[in-house]
C-alpha positions as CSV (number, residue, x, y, z in Angstrom):
1,M,0.0,0.0,0.0
2,T,1.5,3.4,-1.0
3,L,1.8,6.3,1.5
4,R,-1.0,8.3,-0.2
5,N,-3.3,5.3,-0.3
6,F,-2.6,4.6,3.4
7,F,-3.5,8.1,4.3
8,S,-6.3,8.4,1.7
9,R,-9.7,9.5,2.8
10,K,-11.0,5.9,3.3
11,W,-7.9,4.5,4.9
12,L,-7.2,7.5,7.1
13,G,-10.8,7.7,8.3
14,A,-10.6,4.0,9.5
15,W,-7.1,4.6,11.0
16,L,-8.3,7.7,12.9
17,A,-11.4,5.9,14.2
18,A,-9.3,2.9,15.4
19,A,-6.9,5.3,17.1
20,G,-9.7,7.3,18.7
21,M,-9.6,9.9,16.4
22,I,-6.1,18.2,-3.3
23,A,-0.4,23.9,-18.3
24,S,-1.0,26.3,-19.6
25,G,-3.6,28.9,-19.9
26,A,-6.5,28.8,-22.2
27,G,-5.0,31.9,-23.8
28,S,-2.0,29.7,-24.6
29,A,-2.1,26.3,-26.3
30,F,-1.9,23.6,-23.7
31,A,-2.0,22.4,-20.1
32,G,1.4,21.5,-18.7
33,D,3.8,24.0,-20.3
34,K,6.2,26.3,-18.6
35,C,3.4,28.5,-17.4
36,G,1.7,25.5,-16.0
37,C,-1.9,26.8,-15.7
38,N,-5.0,26.8,-17.9
39,V,-7.5,28.5,-15.6
40,G,-7.2,29.5,-12.0
41,P,-4.1,28.1,-10.4
42,C,-1.6,30.6,-11.5
43,E,0.1,30.8,-8.0
44,Q,1.7,27.4,-8.3
45,A,5.3,28.2,-7.8
46,S,7.0,25.3,-9.5
47,T,4.9,25.3,-12.7
48,C,3.9,28.9,-13.2
49,D,6.1,31.9,-14.1
50,P,5.3,35.1,-12.1
51,G,4.0,36.8,-15.1
52,C,1.5,34.1,-16.0
53,E,-1.6,36.1,-15.8
54,D,-0.2,39.1,-17.7
55,E,0.7,36.7,-20.5
56,G,-2.9,35.5,-20.9
57,G,-2.2,32.3,-18.9
58,C,-5.6,32.2,-17.1
59,F,-8.8,32.1,-18.9
60,S,-11.7,33.3,-16.7
61,M,-15.4,33.4,-17.3
62,M,-15.9,36.9,-16.1
63,N,-14.0,39.9,-14.9
64,L,-16.0,42.5,-12.9
65,F,-15.2,46.0,-11.8
66,G,-11.7,45.8,-13.3
67,E,-9.7,48.1,-15.4
68,D,-8.9,46.6,-18.8
69,G,-9.4,43.1,-17.4
70,E,-6.0,43.2,-15.6
71,G,-6.3,41.8,-12.2
72,S,-8.0,44.7,-10.3
73,G,-11.5,43.2,-10.5
74,L,-13.4,40.2,-9.4
75,N,-12.9,37.1,-11.5
76,F,-15.1,34.0,-11.8
77,G,-14.3,30.9,-13.7
78,G,-14.0,27.2,-13.7
79,W,-13.9,24.0,-15.7
80,T,-15.5,20.5,-15.9
81,Q,-13.4,17.4,-16.5
82,W,-14.7,14.0,-17.6
83,G,-12.5,10.9,-18.1
84,Y,-12.1,7.1,-18.5
85,Y,-9.3,4.8,-17.8
86,S,-8.9,1.0,-18.2
87,E,-6.7,0.3,-15.1
88,T,-5.5,2.3,-12.1
89,N,-3.1,2.3,-9.3
90,G,-4.5,5.4,-7.7
91,M,-2.7,7.8,-10.0
92,F,-6.0,9.1,-11.4
93,F,-7.1,10.1,-7.9
94,D,-9.5,7.2,-7.5
95,N,-9.6,3.4,-7.9
96,D,-12.9,2.9,-9.7
97,N,-11.8,2.2,-13.2
98,R,-13.5,1.4,-16.5
99,Q,-16.2,4.0,-16.1
100,F,-16.7,7.4,-17.7
101,K,-16.9,9.8,-14.8
102,N,-16.9,13.4,-13.8
103,H,-13.6,13.9,-12.1
104,Q,-13.7,17.7,-11.4
105,S,-16.4,20.2,-11.9
106,W,-14.7,23.3,-10.5
107,L,-15.7,26.9,-9.8
108,Y,-13.6,29.7,-8.4
109,A,-13.8,33.3,-7.5
110,E,-10.9,35.6,-6.9
111,K,-9.6,39.1,-6.7
112,V,-5.9,39.3,-7.4
113,A,-3.8,41.3,-4.9
114,D,-1.5,43.5,-7.0
115,G,1.0,45.5,-5.1
116,S,2.8,47.1,-8.1
117,E,1.2,50.4,-7.3
118,G,1.2,50.2,-3.5
119,F,-1.0,48.3,-1.0
120,D,-3.7,46.0,-2.5
121,W,-5.8,43.2,-1.1
122,G,-7.4,40.1,-2.7
123,F,-8.8,36.6,-2.0
124,R,-9.5,33.2,-3.6
125,A,-12.1,30.6,-3.1
126,D,-12.4,27.3,-4.9
127,L,-15.3,24.8,-4.8
128,M,-15.2,21.5,-6.7
129,Y,-17.5,18.4,-7.2
130,G,-16.6,15.1,-8.6
131,Q,-14.7,11.8,-8.2
132,D,-11.5,13.7,-7.2
133,A,-13.1,15.1,-4.0
134,D,-11.5,12.4,-1.9
135,D,-8.1,13.6,-2.7
136,T,-9.0,17.3,-2.8
137,Q,-10.5,17.5,0.6
138,A,-8.4,18.3,3.7
139,F,-8.0,14.5,4.5
140,G,-5.1,15.2,6.8
141,S,-7.6,16.7,9.3
142,N,-9.6,15.1,12.0
143,P,-13.0,13.7,10.8
144,G,-15.6,16.5,10.6
145,S,-13.0,19.3,10.1
146,W,-13.4,21.6,7.1
147,D,-14.5,19.6,4.1
148,Y,-13.4,16.2,5.4
149,L,-15.9,13.6,6.6
150,N,-18.4,16.1,7.3
151,G,-21.4,15.0,5.1
152,W,-19.9,16.4,1.8
153,D,-19.6,13.0,0.3
154,R,-22.5,12.1,-2.0
155,G,-21.9,8.4,-2.7
156,Y,-20.6,6.4,-5.6
157,G,-17.3,8.0,-5.1
158,Y,-18.6,11.6,-5.7
159,G,-18.3,14.4,-3.3
160,W,-17.6,18.1,-2.7
161,A,-14.4,19.9,-1.6
162,L,-13.1,23.4,-0.8
163,P,-9.5,23.2,-1.7
164,Q,-8.7,26.9,-1.4
165,A,-10.1,29.7,0.7
166,Y,-7.6,32.5,1.5
167,A,-7.1,36.2,1.8
168,E,-4.1,38.0,0.5
169,V,-2.4,41.4,0.9
170,A,0.3,42.8,-1.3
171,F,2.6,45.8,-1.2
172,G,5.4,46.2,-3.8
173,D,7.2,43.0,-4.4
174,L,5.8,41.3,-1.2
175,S,2.5,39.4,-0.9
176,I,1.2,37.4,2.0
177,K,-1.7,35.0,1.8
178,A,-3.5,33.4,4.8
179,G,-6.0,30.6,4.9
180,H,-6.3,27.3,2.9
181,F,-4.3,27.0,-0.3
182,Y,-2.5,24.7,-2.7
183,T,1.0,23.4,-1.8
184,L,4.1,24.7,-3.6
185,L,5.6,21.2,-3.7
186,G,6.2,19.5,-7.0
187,Y,5.6,20.0,-10.7
188,E,2.1,18.5,-11.1
189,V,-0.9,20.2,-9.4
190,V,-4.4,19.3,-8.1
191,P,-6.4,21.2,-10.7
192,A,-6.7,19.2,-13.9
193,T,-6.2,22.2,-16.0
194,G,-2.6,22.6,-14.6
195,N,-1.3,19.3,-15.9
196,F,-0.4,17.8,-19.3
197,F,-1.4,14.3,-18.4
198,F,-4.7,12.9,-17.0
199,S,-2.8,10.6,-14.7
200,H,-0.4,11.7,-11.9
201,A,3.2,10.9,-11.1
202,Y,4.0,8.7,-8.1
203,T,5.8,11.5,-6.5
204,M,2.9,13.9,-6.6
205,F,0.4,11.3,-5.3
206,N,2.6,9.7,-2.6
207,S,5.3,12.1,-1.6
208,E,3.7,15.6,-1.7
209,A,1.0,17.5,0.2
210,F,-1.9,18.7,-1.9
211,T,-3.0,21.6,0.3
212,H,-2.0,23.5,3.5
213,T,-3.6,25.9,5.9
214,G,-1.6,28.7,7.3
215,A,0.2,31.7,6.0
216,L,2.7,32.1,3.1
217,A,4.8,35.1,2.1
218,T,6.1,35.6,-1.4
219,Y,8.8,38.1,-2.3
220,S,10.1,38.9,-5.7
221,A,13.7,39.7,-5.0
222,S,14.4,40.5,-8.6
223,D,13.0,39.7,-12.1
224,D,14.7,36.3,-11.9
225,V,14.4,35.3,-8.2
226,T,11.3,34.7,-6.1
227,L,11.4,33.6,-2.4
228,Y,8.7,31.8,-0.4
229,A,8.4,31.4,3.4
230,G,5.5,30.5,5.6
231,W,4.0,28.5,8.4
232,T,1.3,25.8,8.0
233,M,-0.7,23.4,10.1
234,G,1.1,20.5,8.4
235,W,-0.1,18.6,5.4
236,D,-3.6,18.6,3.9
237,T,-5.4,20.0,6.9
238,G,-8.3,22.3,7.2
239,F,-8.6,25.2,9.6
240,R,-7.8,23.1,12.7
241,Q,-4.5,21.4,13.7
242,N,-4.3,17.6,13.7
243,N,-1.9,16.0,16.2
244,G,-0.2,19.4,16.8
245,G,0.7,19.9,13.1
246,S,3.1,22.8,12.7
247,S,5.6,23.1,9.8
248,F,7.6,25.3,7.6
249,L,6.9,25.7,3.9
250,G,9.2,27.8,1.7
251,G,11.9,27.8,-0.9
252,F,12.9,29.7,-4.0
253,S,12.5,29.9,-7.7
254,T,15.3,31.4,-9.9
255,A,16.0,31.8,-13.7
256,L,19.1,30.2,-15.0
257,G,19.6,32.2,-18.0
258,E,16.8,32.7,-20.5
259,D,15.8,29.2,-21.1
260,A,16.0,27.5,-17.6
261,K,14.2,27.8,-14.3
262,L,15.0,26.1,-11.0
263,T,12.6,25.7,-8.2
264,Y,13.3,24.3,-4.7
265,I,10.5,23.9,-2.2
266,T,10.7,22.3,1.2
267,T,8.5,21.4,4.1
268,A,9.8,20.6,7.6
269,G,8.4,20.1,11.1
270,D,5.3,18.3,12.2
271,F,3.1,17.4,9.3
272,G,0.1,16.4,11.5
273,A,-1.5,13.0,10.5
274,I,1.8,11.5,9.2
275,G,4.1,12.7,11.9
276,E,7.3,14.8,11.9
277,G,9.6,15.0,9.0
278,Y,11.2,16.7,6.1
279,S,10.5,16.9,2.4
280,H,11.7,18.7,-0.6
281,S,11.0,19.0,-4.4
282,I,13.4,20.3,-6.9
283,V,12.2,21.1,-10.5
284,L,14.3,22.1,-13.3
285,D,12.5,23.4,-16.4
286,L,14.4,23.8,-19.7
287,T,13.4,25.2,-23.0
288,L,15.4,23.2,-25.5
289,T,14.0,24.8,-28.6
290,E,11.0,26.9,-29.5
291,D,8.8,23.8,-29.6
292,L,10.7,21.4,-27.2
293,N,10.5,21.6,-23.4
294,Y,12.2,19.2,-20.9
295,V,11.4,19.1,-17.1
296,I,13.2,17.0,-14.5
297,Q,11.9,16.7,-10.9
298,S,13.3,15.0,-7.8
299,D,11.3,14.5,-4.5
300,L,12.4,13.4,-1.1
301,L,10.2,12.6,1.9
302,D,11.2,11.4,5.4
303,T,8.6,11.1,8.1
304,R,8.6,9.6,11.6
305,D,5.4,9.0,13.6
306,S,6.8,7.9,17.0
307,A,3.3,7.2,18.5
308,L,2.5,4.6,15.8
309,G,6.0,3.5,15.2
310,I,5.8,4.3,11.5
311,N,8.9,5.6,9.6
312,T,8.5,6.3,5.9
313,E,11.2,7.3,3.4
314,T,10.5,7.9,-0.3
315,I,12.5,9.3,-3.1
316,G,11.5,9.9,-6.7
317,L,12.7,11.2,-10.0
318,N,10.4,12.3,-12.9
319,Q,11.4,13.4,-16.4
320,Y,9.0,15.1,-18.8
321,L,9.4,16.0,-22.5
322,F,6.9,18.2,-24.3
323,Y,6.7,18.9,-28.0
324,T,4.5,21.4,-29.7
325,L,3.5,19.9,-33.0
326,T,1.0,22.6,-34.0
327,D,-1.1,25.3,-32.3
328,E,-3.7,22.6,-31.6
329,V,-1.6,19.5,-30.9
330,K,1.0,18.9,-28.3
331,L,2.9,15.7,-27.6
332,G,4.2,14.6,-24.1
333,G,6.2,11.9,-22.4
334,R,6.8,11.1,-18.7
335,V,9.3,8.6,-17.3
336,E,9.3,8.1,-13.5
337,W,11.0,6.2,-10.7
338,W,9.7,6.2,-7.2
339,K,11.1,4.3,-4.2
340,R,9.5,3.7,-0.8
341,D,11.5,2.0,1.9
342,G,13.8,0.3,-0.5
343,I,11.1,-0.8,-2.9
344,S,11.1,0.7,-6.4
345,H,8.2,1.4,-8.7
346,Y,8.4,2.6,-12.3
347,G,6.0,4.3,-14.8
348,I,6.2,5.6,-18.3
349,T,3.4,7.6,-19.9
350,G,2.9,8.9,-23.4
351,G,0.1,11.3,-24.3
352,V,-1.4,14.0,-26.6
353,N,-3.1,17.2,-25.8
354,I,-5.5,18.2,-28.6
355,R,-7.2,21.6,-28.4
356,P,-9.9,22.0,-31.1
357,I,-11.1,25.2,-29.6
358,E,-9.5,27.7,-27.1
359,N,-11.2,26.4,-24.0
360,L,-11.5,22.7,-24.7
361,V,-8.6,20.1,-24.4
362,I,-8.7,16.3,-25.1
363,R,-5.9,14.3,-23.4
364,P,-5.6,10.7,-24.4
365,E,-2.6,8.7,-22.9
366,V,-1.1,5.4,-22.5
367,R,0.6,4.5,-19.2
368,H,2.7,1.4,-18.2
369,D,3.5,0.7,-14.5
370,W,5.7,-2.1,-13.2
371,A,7.7,-3.1,-10.0
372,P,10.8,-5.2,-10.9
373,A,10.7,-6.9,-7.4
374,G,7.1,-8.1,-8.1
375,N,5.6,-5.7,-5.6
376,T,2.0,-4.6,-6.0
377,V,1.5,-1.4,-7.9
378,D,-2.2,-1.8,-8.4
379,P,-5.3,-2.3,-6.1
380,A,-6.0,-5.6,-7.8
381,G,-2.5,-6.9,-6.9
382,K,-0.8,-6.6,-10.2
383,S,2.9,-5.7,-10.5
384,N,3.0,-5.0,-14.3
385,F,0.2,-3.6,-16.3
386,T,-0.8,-1.0,-19.0
387,T,-3.5,1.6,-18.7
388,F,-5.4,3.3,-21.6
389,A,-7.0,6.6,-20.6
390,A,-8.6,9.8,-22.0
391,D,-10.3,12.8,-20.5
392,V,-12.0,16.0,-21.7
393,I,-11.7,19.4,-20.0
394,L,-14.0,22.3,-20.8
395,S,-13.0,25.7,-19.2
396,F,-15.2,28.7,-18.9
């Protein structure tokens, strides 16, 4: 059983009871490029350049009370994602394969805090419904806290989640957000619109938080360097600490010349449900040619739960290659290695992003997973299998 599966909504709920106790813009061509967003999640440090919104990286349904539509008004938007896959090891966020399902139906409202002309304030709130609710809720919380095990689950794997709800202030090059927000860890993100592939990497699903609750400061030290530092209530918690969760979240992002970007993000302290520990993600994004983009990512996670006697160590390495064939078609590949407590798992994925119109993307993919030592990489007990999958995302 993988770390994320162990602490997934169902397994964590049972464990807590026994113990007494969550690529590009629609203005661009594709999800999963250097900007890393399609709608909404433009704050993801490792996958989104600071100027994402100014470059048209976020398609929104509506901009109210703004000047020239540039960030000073109230924005509404969202998307709906429907998909099918033939096999699963949890990397599609749920284990109920061979059905065509609604994974994410998402709405957001935001006012961007822009400190370029002095003090400004903003906020962000996200509400989603679908099969992905299990892994988008604050499942690191105690049952009944925020959106976790509080009656938001609707049966048949469907449910609601509130993955973001925060306020933000900005002044000059400094901004501070406080509330519930996405993690900075990793290259892949929770919103379907921020990724090239339908499925996720082992590192993202098993070795990274999805959300945090706390406060996070972002400082643009220069045009090329951005610094992050904040405090959170651990991993994947709502607005209440679990097991004394208290941890640091921070790091930096820096340009390495005109065609490379390096991002280092770390968390350290008490993560809450999974105990104390340290983690980091390192992402190097390289523009090889005008049409060819290469990304390499490495994650490390080391946690210790002394009360339960559980020590977990994982390490992973992912490589991505994206090629823009035309304005409407982009090709992508991902090769990954993930190791937990000495046991290795491998995956290789090839896919296509097809965008027939600006706000619609179709993402077919083929994925192969295997564990050379014969260890289970699939809920059905398989150690070597191939998955065929496809989804459709409509943004508005």
